[in-house]
C-alpha positions as CSV (number, residue, x, y, z in Angstrom):
1,M,46.5,152.4,67.6
2,T,43.7,150.2,66.1
3,E,40.4,150.0,68.0
4,W,39.3,146.5,68.7
5,A,36.7,144.6,70.7
6,V,36.4,141.0,72.0
7,R,33.1,139.2,71.4
8,D,31.7,135.7,70.8
9,Y,32.5,134.1,67.5
10,E,29.7,134.2,64.9
11,P,29.5,131.9,61.8
12,D,29.9,134.9,59.5
13,D,33.4,135.4,61.0
14,E,34.7,132.1,59.6
15,R,36.6,133.4,56.6
16,S,38.3,136.2,58.6
17,W,38.9,133.7,61.5
18,L,40.7,131.3,59.0
19,H,42.8,134.2,57.6
20,C,43.8,135.4,61.1
21,R,44.7,131.8,62.2
22,V,46.9,131.1,59.1
23,L,48.8,134.3,59.3
24,S,49.2,134.0,63.0
25,F,50.8,130.6,62.7
26,L,53.2,131.4,59.8
27,D,56.1,132.3,62.0
28,T,55.6,129.5,64.5
29,N,56.2,125.8,64.8
30,Y,52.5,125.4,63.8
31,Y,52.9,127.0,60.3
32,D,51.7,123.7,58.7
33,D,48.6,123.3,60.9
34,V,46.3,124.7,58.2
35,V,42.6,124.1,58.4
36,T,40.1,125.0,55.6
37,A,37.1,125.2,58.0
38,K,36.8,126.3,61.6
39,P,36.7,123.3,63.9
40,V,33.5,122.9,66.0
41,R,34.0,123.1,69.8
42,D,31.0,121.7,71.6
43,P,30.8,122.6,74.4
44,G,33.4,125.3,74.2
45,L,34.4,128.9,74.3
46,E,34.9,130.7,71.0
47,L,35.9,134.3,71.1
48,V,37.3,136.7,68.5
49,A,38.9,140.1,68.8
50,V,37.7,142.3,65.9
51,A,38.9,145.5,64.4
52,G,36.1,146.7,62.1
53,D,35.0,143.6,60.3
54,Q,38.4,141.9,60.5
55,V,39.2,139.1,63.0
56,V,42.6,140.2,64.6
57,G,42.7,137.6,67.4
58,L,41.0,134.4,68.5
59,L,40.6,132.1,71.4
60,D,39.0,128.7,71.2
61,A,38.8,126.4,74.2
62,S,37.2,123.0,74.9
63,L,35.3,122.6,78.1
64,D,34.6,119.3,79.8
65,G,33.3,119.5,83.4
66,T,36.1,121.0,85.4
67,S,38.7,120.5,82.7
68,S,39.5,122.9,79.9
69,T,41.9,123.1,77.0
70,I,43.0,126.1,75.0
71,E,42.7,124.8,71.5
72,T,43.8,127.9,69.7
73,L,45.0,131.3,70.8
74,A,46.3,133.5,68.0
75,V,46.8,137.2,67.1
76,H,47.1,138.5,63.6
77,P,50.8,139.5,63.1
78,D,49.8,143.1,62.2
79,H,48.1,143.5,65.6
80,R,50.5,141.8,68.0
81,R,51.8,143.5,71.1
82,L,48.6,145.5,71.6
83,G,47.3,143.3,74.5
84,I,44.6,141.6,72.4
85,A,45.1,138.1,73.9
86,R,45.0,139.3,77.5
87,P,41.3,140.4,77.6
88,A,40.2,137.5,75.4
89,A,41.0,135.2,78.3
90,K,39.2,137.4,80.8
91,V,35.9,138.0,79.0
92,R,34.3,135.0,80.6
93,P,36.1,134.3,83.9
94,E,33.4,131.8,84.9
95,W,34.3,129.7,81.9
96,V,38.1,130.4,81.7
97,W,39.0,129.6,85.3
98,F,42.4,128.3,84.2
99,M,43.8,131.7,83.3
């Protein structure tokens, strides 16, 4: 099983973030929702699950007062069914109260 950790997104993650997002969406109804740069979420929550230097999962959420919206939740197809999305939503419970 691959070792992975959840942490805050960093600008150096962008290329790997884009790669993970595209591959994650290929077998979904969002397959054509391709972006060439990571959208800015301000204020927001931006988390990545990483295995080595590869982003294997991501969570982006917009925050507005007491409202929040999950903008993107994706797991790389080669790393699905490992529980990656579960702790991503629990890392910051004070921010992600909707989970």
